[in-house]
C-alpha positions in Angstrom: 24.6 -34.5 12.4 23.8 -37.4 14.8 21.2 -36.6 17.3 23.5 -37.3 20.3 25.8 -34.7 18.9 23.2 -32.0 18.7 22.5 -29.8 21.7 19.2 -28.5 20.1 17.2 -30.7 17.8 13.9 -29.7 16.3 11.1 -31.9 17.6 7.9 -30.1 16.4 6.8 -27.1 14.4 3.6 -25.3 15.2 2.1 -23.2 12.4 2.9 -23.0 8.7 3.8 -20.4 6.1 0.2 -19.5 5.4 0.9 -16.8 2.9 2.8 -19.0 0.4 0.6 -20.2 -2.5 0.9 -23.8 -3.4 2.8 -24.2 -0.1 1.5 -27.7 0.5 2.0 -30.9 -1.5 0.2 -34.2 -1.0 2.4 -37.2 -0.6 -0.3 -39.8 0.0 0.2 -42.7 -2.4 -2.2 -45.4 -1.1 0.4 -46.8 1.3 1.1 -43.8 3.4 -1.0 -40.7 4.2 1.4 -37.8 4.3 1.6 -34.2 3.3 4.5 -31.8 3.1 4.0 -28.1 3.9 6.2 -25.1 4.4 7.0 -23.6 7.8 9.3 -20.6 7.4 12.8 -22.0 6.4 11.7 -25.6 7.0 9.6 -28.1 5.0 7.6 -30.4 7.2 6.6 -33.9 6.2 3.6 -34.8 8.3 2.2 -38.3 8.6 -1.5 -37.9 9.3 -1.9 -41.5 10.5 1.0 -41.6 12.9 0.9 -37.9 13.8 4.7 -37.5 13.3 6.7 -34.7 11.7 9.9 -35.2 9.6 11.9 -32.0 9.0 13.7 -31.0 5.8 16.2 -28.5 7.2 18.9 -26.7 5.2 17.4 -23.4 4.0 18.5 -20.2 5.9 15.8 -18.1 4.3 12.0 -18.6 4.1 11.2 -21.3 1.6 9.2 -19.7 -1.3 8.0 -22.7 -3.3 7.7 -26.5 -3.2 6.8 -29.2 -5.7 6.7 -33.0 -5.7 7.5 -35.7 -8.3 4.7 -37.7 -9.7 5.6 -40.8 -7.7 5.8 -38.8 -4.5 9.3 -40.1 -3.8 10.9 -36.6 -3.8 10.0 -33.0 -3.1 11.9 -30.0 -4.4 12.1 -26.8 -2.3 13.6 -23.4 -3.1 14.1 -20.1 -1.4 15.2 -16.5 -2.1 18.0 -14.5 -0.5 21.7 -14.1 -0.5 22.3 -17.8 0.2 19.5 -19.2 -1.9 19.2 -22.9 -2.4 17.2 -25.3 -4.6 17.1 -28.7 -2.8 15.8 -32.1 -3.9 14.7 -34.2 -0.8 14.2 -37.9 -0.4 10.7 -38.2 1.2 11.5 -41.5 2.9 14.8 -40.4 4.6 14.3 -36.7 4.8 17.8 -36.2 3.5 18.8 -34.0 0.5 19.5 -35.9 -2.8 20.8 -32.8 -4.6 21.5 -29.3 -3.5 21.9 -26.5 -6.1 23.5 -23.3 -4.7 22.3 -20.0 -6.2 20.0 -21.6 -8.9 19.2 -18.0 -9.8 21.1 -14.9 -8.6 18.5 -14.0 -6.0 16.8 -17.4 -5.6 13.6 -18.9 -6.9 10.2 -17.2 -6.6 8.1 -19.9 -8.2 8.5 -23.3 -9.9 6.6 -26.2 -11.4 7.2 -29.8 -12.5 6.0 -31.1 -15.9 3.2 -33.7 -16.0 5.6 -36.4 -17.3 8.0 -35.6 -14.3 11.0 -35.0 -16.6 11.4 -31.2 -16.3 11.5 -28.5 -13.7 10.8 -24.9 -14.6 11.9 -22.1 -12.2 11.4 -18.3 -12.2 14.2 -16.4 -10.5 13.4 -13.7 -7.9 13.5 -10.2 -9.3 16.6 -8.2 -8.9 15.8 -5.5 -6.3 17.4 -2.8 -8.4 16.7 -3.6 -12.0 13.7 -6.0 -11.6 15.4 -8.5 -13.9 14.2 -12.1 -13.8 15.1 -15.4 -15.5 13.1 -18.4 -16.5 15.0 -21.6 -16.5 14.4 -25.3 -17.4 16.1 -28.1 -15.4 16.4 -31.8 -16.1 14.7 -33.7 -13.2 16.8 -36.8 -14.1 19.9 -34.7 -13.3 18.4 -33.3 -10.2 17.5 -36.7 -8.9 21.0 -38.0 -9.4 23.1 -37.7 -6.3 26.4 -35.8 -6.8 28.5 -39.0 -6.1 26.7 -40.8 -8.9 27.1 -38.0 -11.4 29.5 -38.6 -14.4 33.1 -37.8 -13.5 34.3 -34.3 -14.3 30.8 -32.9 -14.3 30.7 -29.3 -13.0 28.0 -27.6 -11.0 24.5 -28.5 -12.1 23.1 -25.8 -14.3 19.8 -25.3 -16.2 19.4 -26.5 -19.7 17.5 -23.5 -20.9 17.6 -19.9 -19.5 15.9 -16.8 -20.8 15.5 -13.3 -19.3 12.0 -12.1 -18.7 11.3 -8.8 -20.4 11.3 -6.0 -17.9 8.1 -4.4 -16.8 6.1 -7.0 -14.9 7.5 -9.3 -12.3 6.4 -12.9 -12.9 5.1 -14.7 -9.9 3.5 -17.9 -11.3 4.5 -20.5 -13.9 2.9 -23.7 -15.0 3.6 -26.5 -17.6 1.0 -27.5 -20.1 -0.4 -30.9 -19.2 -0.7 -31.7 -22.9 2.8 -30.6 -24.0 5.8 -30.3 -21.6 7.5 -28.0 -24.1 5.0 -25.3 -23.4 4.6 -23.1 -20.3 2.6 -20.2 -19.1 3.6 -17.5 -16.6 2.1 -14.3 -15.3 2.8 -11.2 -13.3 0.2 -8.7 -12.1 -0.6 -7.4 -15.6 1.1 -9.6 -18.2 1.0 -13.2 -19.3 3.8 -14.9 -21.1 3.6 -18.1 -23.2 6.9 -19.9 -23.3 8.1 -22.8 -25.5 11.4 -24.6 -26.0 12.9 -27.1 -28.3 15.4 -29.8 -27.4 19.0 -28.5 -27.7 18.0 -24.9 -27.7 19.5 -22.8 -24.9 16.7 -20.2 -25.0 12.9 -20.1 -24.7 10.7 -18.7 -27.4 8.0 -16.5 -25.9 5.3 -14.0 -26.6 2.9 -11.9 -24.5 -0.6 -11.3 -25.9 -2.0 -7.8 -25.2 -5.0 -7.4 -23.0 -7.0 -4.2 -22.9 -9.9 -3.4 -20.7 -11.8 -1.8 -23.6 -11.8 -5.2 -25.4 -14.2 -6.5 -22.8 -15.9 -3.2 -21.9 -14.9 -3.7 -18.2 -11.8 -3.4 -16.0 -9.6 -6.4 -15.6 -8.2 -7.1 -12.1 -4.6 -8.0 -11.3 -3.5 -11.5 -12.4 -3.1 -14.2 -9.8 -2.2 -17.4 -11.5 -2.5 -19.2 -14.9 -3.0 -22.7 -16.1 -3.5 -24.6 -19.4 -6.9 -26.3 -19.8 -6.3 -30.0 -20.1 -7.0 -31.5 -23.5 -7.6 -28.2 -25.2 -5.6 -25.3 -26.8 -7.0 -22.9 -24.2 -5.3 -21.3 -21.2 -6.8 -19.5 -18.2 -5.6 -16.6 -16.0 -7.4 -15.9 -12.7 -7.8 -12.3 -11.5 -8.4 -10.5 -8.2 -11.9 -9.5 -9.5 -13.0 -13.2 -9.4 -12.8 -13.5 -13.2 -11.1 -15.9 -15.6 -9.3 -14.5 -18.7 -9.7 -17.2 -21.4 -6.9 -17.4 -23.9 -7.1 -19.4 -27.2 -5.3 -19.8 -30.4 -5.9 -17.1 -33.0 -6.3 -19.4 -36.0 -7.2 -17.7 -39.2 -7.7 -14.4 -37.3 -4.0 -14.1 -36.6 -2.7 -10.6 -37.0 0.4 -9.7 -39.1 3.6 -10.7 -37.3 1.9 -13.3 -35.2 1.4 -17.0 -35.6 -1.9 -18.8 -35.8 -1.0 -20.8 -32.7 -0.3 -17.7 -30.7 -3.1 -17.1 -28.1 -5.2 -14.1 -27.5 -7.9 -13.2 -24.9 -11.3 -14.4 -26.2 -13.5 -13.8 -23.2 -13.8 -12.9 -19.5 -16.0 -14.9 -17.2 -16.7 -14.7 -13.5 -16.4 -17.8 -11.3 -16.1 -16.2 -7.8 -17.7 -13.2 -6.3 -14.4 -12.3 -4.6 -10.7 -12.4 -5.5 -9.5 -15.7 -6.8 -6.5 -16.9 -4.8 -5.6 -20.1 -6.5 -5.9 -21.8 -9.9 -4.7 -25.4 -10.6 -5.6 -28.5 -12.6 -6.2 -32.2 -11.6 -6.9 -34.7 -14.3 -9.3 -33.0 -16.7 -10.6 -30.5 -14.2 -9.7 -26.9 -13.4 -9.6 -26.1 -9.7 -10.1 -22.6 -8.2 -9.9 -21.3 -4.7 -11.2 -18.0 -3.5 -10.8 -15.4 -0.8 -14.2 -16.6 0.4 -12.7 -20.0 1.3 -14.6 -21.8 -1.6 -13.0 -24.5 -3.7 -14.7 -25.2 -7.1 -14.1 -27.6 -9.9 -14.8 -27.0 -13.6 -14.7 -29.2 -16.6 -12.7 -28.3 -19.8 -15.7 -26.4 -21.0 -15.6 -24.3 -17.9 -18.9 -25.7 -16.5 -18.9 -26.1 -12.7 -19.1 -29.8 -11.7 -18.4 -29.7 -8.0 -18.0 -27.1 -5.2 -16.8 -27.2 -1.6 -18.2 -24.2 0.1 -18.6 -25.3 3.6 -14.9 -25.6 4.6 -15.0 -22.4 6.6 -11.2 -22.5 6.9 -10.3 -19.1 5.5 -8.9 -17.8 2.1 -7.5 -20.7 0.1 -3.8 -20.8 -0.7 -3.2 -24.4 -1.7 -5.1 -27.4 -2.9 -3.0 -30.6 -3.0 -4.3 -34.0 -4.4 -3.4 -37.5 -3.4 -1.7 -39.8 -5.9 -4.6 -42.3 -6.0 -8.3 -42.1 -6.8 -10.8 -43.0 -4.0 -11.9 -46.6 -3.7 -15.4 -45.8 -4.9 -14.0 -44.8 -8.3 -11.9 -47.9 -8.8 -14.4 -49.1 -11.5 -14.0 -46.5 -14.2 -16.6 -48.1 -16.4 -19.3 -47.2 -13.9 -18.1 -43.7 -13.3 -20.0 -42.1 -16.1 -23.3 -43.5 -14.8 -22.6 -42.9 -11.1 -20.8 -39.6 -11.0 -18.9 -37.5 -13.6 -16.8 -35.9 -10.8 -13.7 -38.1 -10.3 -10.7 -36.6 -8.4 -8.5 -37.9 -5.7 -9.0 -36.8 -2.1 -7.2 -33.6 -1.3 -6.0 -31.2 1.4 -6.7 -27.5 1.5 -4.4 -24.9 3.1 -5.6 -21.5 4.0 -4.3 -18.1 4.9 -5.5 -18.7 8.5 -2.7 -21.4 8.9 -5.3 -24.2 8.7 -4.8 -27.4 6.7 -8.0 -29.4 6.1 -8.3 -32.9 4.6 -11.2 -33.3 2.3 -12.6 -36.5 0.8 -13.8 -35.8 -2.8 -16.8 -38.1 -2.1 -18.1 -35.7 0.5 -19.4 -33.5 -2.3 -22.4 -35.9 -2.5 -23.1 -35.5 1.3 -26.3 -33.7 2.1 -25.1 -32.7 5.6 -23.0 -29.5 5.5 -21.0 -30.7 8.5 -19.8 -33.7 6.6 -18.6 -31.5 3.7 -16.3 -29.4 6.0 -13.5 -31.9 5.9 -11.3 -32.7 8.9 -8.6 -30.6 10.3 -5.1 -32.0 9.8 -3.4 -29.8 12.3 -4.7 -27.2 14.7 -3.8 -23.7 13.5 -1.4 -21.4 15.2 -2.1 -17.7 15.5 -0.9 -16.0 12.4 1.3 -13.3 14.1 2.7 -14.5 17.4 4.3 -11.7 19.4 5.1 -13.5 22.7 5.0 -17.0 24.3 5.2 -18.4 27.8 5.8 -21.9 29.0 3.6 -23.3 31.9 5.8 -23.7 35.0 4.3 -27.0 36.1 2.8 -28.7 33.1 3.7 -29.5 29.5 1.8 -26.6 28.1 2.6 -23.2 26.7 0.6 -20.1 25.7 1.0 -17.8 22.7 -0.3 -14.3 22.2 -1.1 -12.9 18.7 -0.8 -9.3 17.5 -4.5 -9.3 16.7 -5.4 -10.1 20.3 -5.7 -13.9 20.0 -4.6 -16.1 22.9 -4.0 -19.8 22.6 -3.0 -22.6 25.0 -1.1 -25.6 23.5 -0.2 -29.1 24.8 3.5 -29.4 24.0 3.5 -33.2 24.0 0.2 -34.0 22.2 0.8 -30.9 20.0 -2.9 -30.0 20.1 -4.8 -26.8 20.9 -6.2 -26.8 24.5 -8.1 -23.6 24.3 -7.9 -19.8 24.1 -9.8 -16.7 23.5 -9.8 -13.5 21.4 -9.5 -10.0 22.9 -11.5 -7.8 20.6 -9.9 -4.6 19.3 -6.8 -5.3 21.4 -3.2 -5.6 20.1 -1.3 -8.3 21.9 2.1 -7.3 23.3 3.4 -9.6 26.1 2.3 -12.4 28.5 3.7 -14.4 31.4 2.7 -17.1 33.8 2.8 -16.9 37.6 5.3 -19.2 39.2 2.7 -21.8 40.3 0.9 -21.6 36.9 -2.4 -20.5 38.3 -2.3 -17.1 36.6 -1.7 -16.0 33.1 -1.0 -12.3 32.8 -1.5 -10.6 29.4 -0.4 -7.1 28.3 -1.7 -5.1 25.4 -0.7 -2.2 23.2 -3.6 -0.2 24.6 -2.1 -0.3 28.1 -4.6 -2.8 29.4 -3.4 -5.6 31.7 -5.5 -8.8 32.0 -5.0 -11.2 34.8 -6.5 -14.5 33.7 -7.2 -17.9 35.2 -4.5 -20.0 33.5 -6.8 -23.0 33.0 -9.8 -21.5 31.2 -8.4 -18.0 30.2 -11.3 -16.2 32.0 -10.6 -12.7 33.4 -9.9 -12.4 37.1 -9.0 -8.8 37.0 -8.5 -6.1 34.3 -6.6 -2.9 34.8 -5.4 0.0 32.7 -3.1 2.6 34.3 -1.2 3.9 31.4 -2.1 5.3 27.9 1.1 3.8 26.5 1.4 0.2 25.2 2.9 -2.4 27.5 6.1 -4.0 26.3 7.5 -6.2 29.2 6.0 -8.0 32.1 7.0 -10.1 35.1 5.3 -11.9 38.0 7.1 -12.3 41.4 8.0 -15.7 42.7 5.3 -15.4 45.4 2.7 -14.5 42.8 1.8 -11.3 44.9 3.4 -8.7 42.6 3.2 -7.9 38.9 5.5 -5.5 37.1 4.9 -4.1 33.6 7.0 -1.8 31.5 5.3 0.5 28.9 6.5 2.3 25.8 7.1 5.6 27.7 9.9 3.9 29.8 7.7 3.7 32.9 7.5 0.7 35.2 4.1 -0.1 36.7 3.6 -2.2 39.9 0.5 -4.2 41.0 0.1 -6.0 44.3 -2.4 -8.6 45.6 -3.6 -7.0 48.8 -6.4 -7.5 51.4 -9.7 -5.8 50.6 -12.9 -6.2 52.8 -12.3 -9.7 54.2 -10.9 -10.9 50.9 -8.0 -10.2 48.5 -7.8 -8.4 45.2 -5.2 -6.9 42.8 -4.4 -3.2 43.3 -2.5 -0.7 41.3 0.5 0.4 43.5 2.1 3.1 41.3 4.5 3.7 38.5 8.0 5.1 38.2 9.8 6.5 35.2 13.3 5.5 36.3 14.8 5.1 32.8 15.2 7.7 30.1 15.5 5.0 27.4 13.5 1.8 26.5 13.3 -0.7 29.3 15.1 -3.8 27.9 14.1 -6.2 30.7 12.4 -6.5 34.1 12.9 -9.5 36.4 11.7 -10.7 39.8 14.1 -12.9 41.7 15.2 -13.9 45.1 18.4 -13.1 46.9 20.1 -16.1 48.7 18.5 -14.9 51.9 15.0 -15.4 50.3 14.1 -11.7 49.8 12.0 -11.0 46.7 13.7 -8.4 44.6 12.5 -6.4 41.5 15.0 -5.0 39.0 14.9 -3.4 35.6 17.6 -2.6 33.0 17.3 -0.1 30.2 19.0 0.7 27.0 20.2 3.9 28.8 22.7 1.8 30.7 20.9 2.0 34.0 20.0 -0.9 36.4 17.3 0.0 38.9 16.1 -1.9 42.0 12.7 -1.1 43.5 11.7 -1.3 47.1 8.8 -3.7 47.2 8.4 -3.4 51.0 8.2 0.4 50.9 5.9 0.5 47.9 2.3 1.0 48.9 -0.9 2.2 47.3 -0.8 5.3 49.4 2.9 6.1 48.9 3.3 4.8 45.4 6.2 2.9 43.9 9.6 3.4 45.6 13.1 3.0 44.1 15.7 1.3 46.4 18.8 2.1 44.3 20.1 2.5 40.8 23.4 2.1 39.1 24.6 3.6 35.8 27.1 1.6 33.8 30.0 3.9 32.8 29.8 5.2 29.2 31.8 3.5 26.5 30.3 0.0 26.9 27.5 -1.5 25.1 23.8 -0.7 25.7 22.1 -3.4 27.9 19.8 -5.7 26.0 18.6 -8.2 28.7 18.7 -9.0 32.4 18.6 -12.3 34.2 19.4 -13.6 37.7 22.5 -15.7 37.6 22.2 -19.4 38.6 22.8 -19.7 42.4 26.2 -20.9 43.6 26.4 -24.0 45.8 26.0 -23.0 49.4 29.5 -24.2 50.4 31.2 -22.0 47.8 32.8 -18.7 48.7 30.6 -15.7 48.4 27.5 -17.9 47.7 25.4 -15.4 49.7 26.0 -12.7 47.0 23.2 -11.8 44.5 24.4 -11.8 40.9 22.7 -10.6 37.8 23.6 -11.3 34.2 23.4 -8.2 31.9 24.0 -8.7 28.2 24.7 -5.8 25.9 24.9 -5.0 22.2 28.7 -5.2 22.3 28.4 -9.1 22.6 29.4 -9.0 26.3 27.7 -10.6 29.4 28.4 -8.7 32.6 28.1 -10.2 36.1 26.6 -7.4 38.1 26.3 -7.4 41.9 23.5 -5.0 42.9 24.5 -4.9 46.5 28.0 -3.4 46.0 27.0 -2.2 43.3 29.7 -3.2 40.8 30.4 -5.2 37.6 32.3 -8.2 39.1 33.1 -9.9 35.8 32.8 -9.4 32.1 32.5 -12.3 29.6 32.5 -12.5 25.9 29.1 -13.8 24.8 28.0 -15.7 21.8 28.8 -13.9 18.5 26.4 -15.8 16.3 24.0 -13.6 14.4 23.9 -10.6 16.7 23.8 -9.5 20.3 21.7 -11.4 22.9 18.2 -10.1 23.2 16.9 -12.5 25.9 18.6 -14.7 28.5 16.8 -17.5 30.3 18.4 -19.5 33.1 17.3 -23.2 33.5 18.3 -26.5 35.0 18.9 -29.4 32.6 18.0 -32.8 34.1 20.3 -34.6 31.6 23.4 -32.6 32.6 26.3 -34.4 34.2 27.3 -31.3 36.2 25.1 -29.2 38.5 22.8 -28.7 35.5 22.8 -24.9 35.2 22.6 -23.5 31.7 21.5 -20.4 29.9 19.3 -20.2 26.8 19.5 -17.2 24.7 18.1 -15.6 21.6 19.3 -12.8 19.3 17.0 -10.4 17.6 17.4 -12.2 14.3 17.5 -15.9 13.4 19.7 -17.4 16.1 19.0 -19.2 19.4 21.4 -21.2 21.5 22.7 -22.4 24.8 25.5 -21.3 27.2 27.1 -23.6 29.8 27.3 -22.2 33.3 29.6 -21.0 34.8 30.6 -18.4 32.2 34.2 -18.0 31.2 34.0 -16.5 27.7 35.2 -19.7 25.9 33.2 -20.2 22.7 33.5 -24.0 23.3 30.9 -23.5 26.1 28.3 -21.9 23.8 26.3 -23.0 20.7 23.9 -21.4 18.4 21.8 -22.3 15.4 19.4 -20.7 13.0 15.9 -21.3 14.5 13.9 -18.9 12.3 14.8 -17.1 9.0 14.0 -13.6 10.4 13.1 -12.0 13.7 13.0 -14.2 16.8 10.4 -12.7 19.1 10.5 -14.8 22.2 11.9 -18.0 23.8 10.8 -20.1 26.8 12.0 -23.2 28.6 9.5 -26.0 29.4 8.8 -26.8 33.0 11.1 -29.8 33.1 14.1 -28.1 31.3 13.9 -30.6 28.4 12.5 -28.3 25.6 13.2 -24.9 24.3 10.3 -23.1 22.6 11.0 -20.3 20.1 8.5 -17.9 18.4 9.4 -16.3 15.1 7.9 -13.4 13.1 7.4 -16.0 10.3 4.2 -17.4 11.9 5.7 -20.5 13.5 6.6 -21.7 17.0 9.3 -24.3 17.1 9.9 -26.9 19.9 13.5 -28.0 20.3 14.7 -31.0 22.4 17.6 -29.9 24.7 20.5 -32.3 25.0 23.3 -30.6 27.0 25.7 -33.5 26.7 27.4 -32.3 23.5 28.0 -28.9 25.0 29.5 -30.4 28.2 31.8 -32.6 26.1 32.9 -29.6 24.1 33.6 -27.6 27.3 35.5 -30.6 28.9 37.6 -31.1 25.8 38.6 -27.4 25.8 39.4 -27.4 29.5 41.4 -30.6 29.1 43.7 -28.9 26.6 45.1 -26.8 29.4 44.5 -23.2 30.3 47.2 -21.5 28.2 46.6 -23.7 25.2 42.9 -23.3 25.5 43.0 -19.5 25.5 45.7 -19.3 22.8 43.3 -21.3 20.5 40.5 -18.9 21.3 42.8 -15.9 20.6 43.7 -17.4 17.2 46.5 -14.9 16.4 50.0 -16.4 16.7 51.8 -13.1 16.3 49.8 -11.4 19.0 50.2 -14.4 21.2 54.0 -14.3 20.8 54.0 -10.6 21.5 51.9 -10.9 24.6 54.1 -13.7 25.9 57.2 -11.5 25.5 55.6 -8.7 27.4 54.5 -11.1 30.1 58.0 -12.4 30.5 59.3 -8.8 30.6 56.8 -7.9 33.2 58.1 -10.7 35.4 61.7 -9.4 34.9 60.6 -5.8 35.7 58.9 -7.0 38.9 62.1 -8.4 40.3 64.1 -5.4 39.0 65.8 -5.0 35.6 69.2 -4.4 37.3 68.9 -7.3 39.8 72.1 -9.3 40.1 70.7 -12.3 42.0 69.5 -15.4 40.0 66.2 -14.7 38.1 63.0 -16.1 39.6 60.4 -16.7 37.0 57.2 -17.5 39.0 54.9 -17.7 36.0 52.7 -14.9 37.3 52.7 -11.1 37.4 51.2 -8.7 39.9 47.6 -7.7 39.3 48.5 -4.0 39.1 50.5 -4.7 35.9 47.4 -6.1 34.1 46.3 -2.8 32.6 49.7 -2.1 31.2 49.9 -5.6 29.6 46.4 -4.9 28.1 47.7 -1.7 26.5 50.8 -3.5 25.1 48.4 -5.9 23.3 46.4 -3.0 21.7 43.5 -2.8 24.2 43.4 0.6 25.9 41.1 0.4 28.9 39.4 3.4 30.4 39.5 3.9 34.2 36.1 2.1 34.5 37.5 -0.7 32.3 40.5 -1.0 34.7 38.1 -1.2 37.7 36.2 -4.0 35.8 39.4 -5.8 35.1 40.5 -5.7 38.7 37.0 -6.8 39.9 37.2 -9.7 37.4 40.5 -10.9 38.9 38.8 -11.1 42.3 35.9 -12.9 40.7 38.4 -15.4 39.5 39.6 -15.8 43.0 36.1 -16.4 44.3 35.5 -19.1 41.7 38.6 -20.8 43.0 37.5 -20.5 46.6 40.3 -18.0 47.4 39.9 -14.8 49.3 42.0 -12.8 46.8 44.2 -13.2 43.8 47.4 -11.0 44.0 49.0 -12.3 40.7 47.7 -13.7 37.5 49.2 -16.4 35.2 49.6 -16.0 31.4 46.4 -18.1 30.9 44.5 -15.7 33.2 45.9 -12.8 31.3 44.7 -14.3 28.0 41.3 -14.9 29.5 41.0 -11.3 30.7 42.1 -9.9 27.4 39.7 -12.0 25.3 36.7 -11.2 27.6 37.4 -7.5 28.0 38.8 -6.2 24.7 36.1 -4.7 22.4 35.0 -7.1 19.8 35.2 -4.4 17.2 37.8 -1.7 16.9 37.0 2.0 17.0 36.5 3.3 13.5 36.4 6.7 11.8 32.6 6.4 11.7 32.5 6.1 15.5 34.5 9.3 15.7 32.0 11.1 13.4 29.1 9.8 15.5 30.8 11.0 18.7 31.3 14.5 17.2 27.6 14.8 16.4 26.7 13.5 19.9 28.9 16.1 21.5 27.1 18.9 19.6 29.1 19.2 16.4 27.4 21.3 13.8 27.5 21.3 10.0 28.4 18.6 7.5 30.9 17.4 8.3 30.2 18.0 12.0 32.7 20.4 13.6 33.6 21.5 17.1 35.6 24.5 18.1 39.1 23.8 19.6 38.1 25.3 22.9 34.9 23.4 23.0 36.7 20.1 22.3 39.4 20.7 24.8 36.8 21.6 27.4 34.8 18.4 26.8 37.9 16.3 27.1 38.6 17.8 30.5 35.0 17.8 31.9 32.9 14.9 30.5 33.0 11.2 30.6 36.3 10.3 32.4 37.8 13.8 32.5 41.5 14.3 31.8 43.5 16.7 33.8 45.3 19.6 32.0 48.7 17.8 32.4 47.3 14.5 31.1 45.7 16.2 28.1 48.9 18.1 27.3 51.0 15.0 27.5 48.6 12.9 25.4 48.4 15.5 22.6 52.2 15.9 22.7 52.7 12.2 22.3 50.1 12.0 19.4 51.0 15.2 17.5 54.4 16.4 18.7 52.9 19.7 19.8 53.9 20.9 23.2 50.7 23.0 23.8 47.1 21.9 23.2 46.4 25.0 21.2 49.1 24.0 18.7 47.8 20.4 18.3 44.7 21.2 16.3 43.1 24.1 14.3 40.6 26.5 15.7 37.7 24.5 14.2 38.0 20.7 14.3 36.2 18.3 12.0 35.9 14.6 12.9 38.0 13.7 9.9 40.8 16.1 10.9 40.7 14.8 14.5 40.8 11.1 13.3 43.7 11.7 10.8 45.8 14.4 12.5 45.4 13.6 16.1 44.5 9.9 16.4 46.3 8.8 13.3 43.5 7.0 11.6 43.7 6.3 7.9 40.6 8.2 6.7 41.2 7.5 3.1 40.2 3.9 3.6 37.2 4.9 5.7 36.1 7.2 2.9 36.4 4.6 0.3 34.4 2.1 2.4 31.7 4.7 2.9 31.6 5.4 -0.8 31.1 1.8 -1.7 
């Protein structure tokens, strides 16, 4: 997609997939100095000279493996998961040359390219139930041929050779023999397989030599990876004990039923005093990496010839070599006399998310500092739990679960500083509005107020034994609020103390009986600072900052409970302010998102829900809303950024109206999205994932504005009809709307019919019921409030009648996104105190609940409703003495429980 057509475009990725072995390939070829590394579901080509990133995007799951062709012109990436892909990328353009969908049923766990560059071997991810795996061989020539250049009539690209791996040990490593591309070696934790294939054969031949601890009179650790020794018949397998298992051909000692060329374990030798994390080959050398961060080189006789033990970068996960030898080795005839160690320069990636560039000549340096190599990229914290953007500078801060704190420059993409909080589990952080303070909360309940420039402590407090989960700083910088795991809200204030000022603990309040989803400070149009919180219990609470004192504690100003039946709130944000000349611009409005995919406009002063809008439906309910001003917007520039709990982030144009054309979303991370933040200038969206990366996205609101303008230009009725997407329902709603106009004038009227194109507001609930949406009394109140909200947006005092377009808008925004199911009825019975399996309520108990809880029904209403549903003229006749959820669903509500049961069984 062209960049001017993309509302969010990836501009930089901080961090890498540090846990993936062989997750870095070296693309340096003498003309360019590039590497390609994995960062969650993206492969990043990084130019070390120009300090630029090129992104290979297309995977929706974390990329599990990457290899490159010998000429470094292409890289191949693969992932695992339900939408697994194997993609061949052009390094120069960053575009896919070939994409193979479902290369294996569950994706690819590991792969390798043969030394001659003609073949690709892949090992499928294990089936989660049976553990079944496949080993496949692909033609690189076919993979490098674009689909439009393939022979006509050719079907989907498939492997040439495929064989099931015997059950019992999941294979996680595979390597070609550098001597013979028809031979491969793979290993799991306890077994090694030798594979061979012949041209034209659809199956591999394989064998797995036994290995017993008593053969070597010592235990043998789990296997890590295996390679063939270049130029010999031997193979090696690294273990978690730091040993190498050496395999060689049996020769004349071959046992009955085996071949002389079959290999057996001949010895065990230790090369590291810690677990080996990596085994590879380059030229004639074997390369090992260890948990200790050491990289060592061995010749084919397994004699150590070079070692790099001063890198101090963490446990090694990848060693990737350039395509060219260093200049000092250009004269091969002098190499034997000068130095037997000849390898290209390389990069080392570690589990600490560090990538280090190493010159092979540095092995001859006497100064240890010169043997450390140079950092290619500053390393991001391994497990980021929260991030915050600086409000006045191009910086952001990230907090790690292990207590690490970092400050980053979001333009130069370099680390500015940070610190580590020992024995503290990071939880949340936020900046003050002027950027002078950085407030950090921890799982121990500690709250640190830091100088934002050097991360030194200004004040440290701990007033709860529970971990902190949410924080906010007031616009004036004089108050800090923090929520803990026990659903309490704590308040701190900057108060006078002995001719100076210091932070004081004001008090705490347990105003929610469920997790606190969000806390916000904001300002009313009059300039008053307000503090509010919303919980999963459906309650919005406002706190009285003026009345809250150290002596009197924290005071609640008011609270509002959303009526039952709606979704549980998930986030809270102040709505963008209206222009001062618009009607009702002096009202304070909050935006409350919930897990039913709705965004409610809540007025805390009335208090009431003034409007309800359908939110984005990509990937899950909204977990966080952030209001921002876009400098590139053609309108007033107000937008909302959002994230869901998993994968998706996006933008929403303001004002809200529920039209999907005014929203967009994309997959930013393959798993959990933990936090988002907007840069100080509104030009970048920062997202933190549980995958160990932070992504920076350029914001371009023009495509979203064009989409919204195009939808509005289609006309109100046509626009909402397209959103509805159900021609039959649309026709039915139009018929009822016309009938409502006739009924308004009077069905028996003899004068000429007047068709005004509108119906009175009090008929809206009935029209909703005719379309299959049955609003409760609170839903009807919300509908009527929404009609008046429409009037306000049109600068009208009131709206007494609605058009058909208005009716469609109200229906789309207020109807539940999902219908009530039999499972919902079962859950309700259990919530109401039903006992047994299936849960049952007595008839008297159920009738009493219907008349006393929620929105209670009167005796007459209940009798009429049961008569209409069952035909019984008395409630006692409508149901048995003991009522199960299935009976109530089928006999009273008329649900088809057979289909529900079948779905549950599958």
